[in-house]
N, C-alpha and C positions, 0 to 999 in steps of 0.2 A: 536595609533591615530596620523597621521603626522600632521605638524604643519601646514598644507593648512585646512586640517580636522577641527583641534581644532579653527581654526580663522573662520572658516565657519560655526561652530558650534552653534546652537542659541537655548534660552528656546522652541520655537516653534518648531524646528527641534527635541529637545529633545523629547517632548510631541509627536511629530509624530511618532515617533522611537518607544517608548513605544507602540501606540496604535497598529501600525502595528507588535509588536512583541504578544503581547496578543490576538489577531485576529487569529495570526496563531497558538500559542500554547492551547488556551483554548477548541477549537474543538478538538485536538487530544488529552489532557489529560482528557477530560470531557466523550471521547470516550471509553479511557482504564478505567475510573472510572466505565461507565457502564457495560463492559464488566465484570467487580470485581464485581459490587453490585447486580447485577439481576439476579445472581443465572445458575440453570443448563439450558443449550441451549436449543432452542424451537423458533418455529416460531413466537409466540407471543413476546417473550422478543425479539427477533430481530427486530419484528416490531417497538417496544418503543424505541430499540437503534436505528434503522433508522430514526426514527421521531424527536428523541434528535441530532440528530446529523443534519438533514436539517435544523432544529430549529437553531441552533448554528452557524451554516455557514452562516446563513438569517441575523442572528444579529452582527456576525464579520464582514463578508464581505470582507476576506482577498483580494479577487479578484481584491478589489481599489487600491493595488500596482501593478498592471499588466498590460501589453496591450491587448485588447480585443483577443478571440480566433482567430485563423488564418487559415480559412480552408485549404490553402494547403499543410499545417502540417499536416493533419489525415491520408492520405494515407502513410505516413513515421510513425507515429504515430501508427496504427492499423499493420502495418508491425513488429516494434518492440514488440507488444502486443504478435502478434501471436507466434514469437522468443520466446520469454519468456515463455509463457503458454506450448512450445514443449519440452522446457527445464525441466521446472517446473514437468510436469509428464511424463516425456520419461522415467527416468530411473527407472520407477515403474510400467511404462505399463505391459499389458500381452505380448504384443508384444515382447518388449524387455527382460523382465522375460523368457519367451521361447528362446529367441536366446542367450541371456548372465545372463543365471541366477545367477553366481560366482559374476560380476562385479554389477547387481542389488541388490545382497543381502549386498552386501558389502556399496553399498549406504545407503541402509537402515539401516544398524547397526550404521554405523560409522559418516554418512553426513547427519542423521535426527535426530533431538531431542536432542539437549545438555545435557538434562539429564536423558536420558536413552541410553547414550553412550553403544554401542554395542550388543544393543536388537532390536530384530524385532519389527515394530510396532505391538502395541495389537489390537485385536480385537474392532470396534467400540460397545459402548455399546449401546442398543438397547431398545426400551421402549416396555411395556406389548404388545402393540399389536405387536411386531417384526421386526418394522420399526425407522430406525434413526429419531433423533428428528426433522432433516429438511428436510428429505423424504417427496415430497409435497402431496403424499397418507397420510402421516399423518398430515399435517400442512393445507393442503388445497391448493388450486392453488392461492387464491390472495393472502396468506401468503407468499407463496414462490417468488411471482412475488416482494412483500416488499423485501424479502429478499435479491433478486435480485439488487434491485434498492441500497439496503442496501452497496452491497458488491461491487459495481461498482462503480457510478457516486458518491455515498456518502462517501465512505471510499477512494476514489480512490481519492476525490479533498482534505478530510482532511491529507491524509497522503502524498499526493506531495505538499501540501502549507507548512506543517510542515519540510519535510526531504530536496525536492530539494528548495521550495522557501524559507525557512526561515535558518534551520540548514546550509544548504550548503553555503550562502551566508553570512549568521552571524557569521563562523567562519574566514570569510576573513576580518571583519572590521564592523564597524557602521557608519552610519547607513546603515541596511545591506539591504533595498529596495531600496537603490541607487547605491547597487553594480550590475555591468552587467550581467546575468545570461547567455550571451553566452561566458563567459571567462572559460576555462576550468582549473583547480586545481587539479591535480591529487590525491596528499596528500590528501585535503578535500573529492575529489570523492570518494576514498577508505574507509577513515572514515566513511563519510555518509552512504555507503553502508554497513559495518560492523555494524553502528548500526541500521542500516534495517532489517540488518541480526538475528539480535539477539532478533527480536520483532516476526519472524515468525520460526515456527519449522522446517520447510525445512531449513536450516539457511544458509547451499550452496548456493541453490537456489536463496535465499534472497536477498545473497550478490551479486550473479548475476545478478540478478535483480536490483538491486541499482544502480549498475554499467551503466546497459544499459538504464533505467531512467536519471540519471543523464547528459550520453551522449546526450541523445537526446532532453533533455532541452536546453544543451549548442549548439547543431546542430543547431535547429531551434530558440533559443533565447526565445521561448515561454514556460511558464509552462502549458498550456494547452494541449500541446502536450505531454507531461508527463503523464498528467490527463486522456487524451484519451488513452493511453496504458496503463494505469495500470488498468483503468474501461474495457477494451477491454478483459486484460488477465483475471481478475477475472469474467467476465462473462463467458468466455471459460472455466473456473474451476467451474463455476455451471453448465454450458451444462454437461461437463464430469462428474462431480460425480453423476447428474440423471441419465445419460445413462448408467454410470459403475458401480455404487452403491460406488464408491473410494469418500466419503464425508467427507473422512480426510485431502482433499483437500480445503475443504469450509467451 
């Protein structure tokens, strides 16, 4: 902490910093805890998780430390979200598998799933009805749309406030909420992307995704742009899963 920062640091600022930290961290940690405790995936489980995520966001209100959403950034956010989606599914799409089977197989074996390095994806575990847990024909369309809400806006907001809003700036100093989101710190950008990658089975694409979303926040100085991009990517992944049966992306 610099001398100037020390001089400006007050008990009130310390309390404000603590509030901001917990408001960003609690929804994310609770989301992971719910994933662990709620058991096997199902439409009902994800509905509970989605409701819990919404309640925690409304209680913690991490957006208090940010400027309101800027509509001018929506087109760029959607473009980034689409680009991330194309990267995410591209190497495992039927088109790419047919055109470049060796590359697709190499990617699936060595760049997906750190715990199953060198192996192809295992077939999805289907229910007694022969359908995957999140297939709307199994869950019903109401639970499907709740799942879409959870994987788009809810987890999009939770993860972006955590990784881009908090971690990226917290590693640059305290109070983190006073750090300019428009400053690019290459080392921190790479580190946050690496942390984001570990959270995802498609870890290489998770890393690239982390780089794109951090760049977007810095470019626009708007955390909401990263949230819109994240939500759009996840929404496209849900649409893709329903239309192709590739539910491992969702």
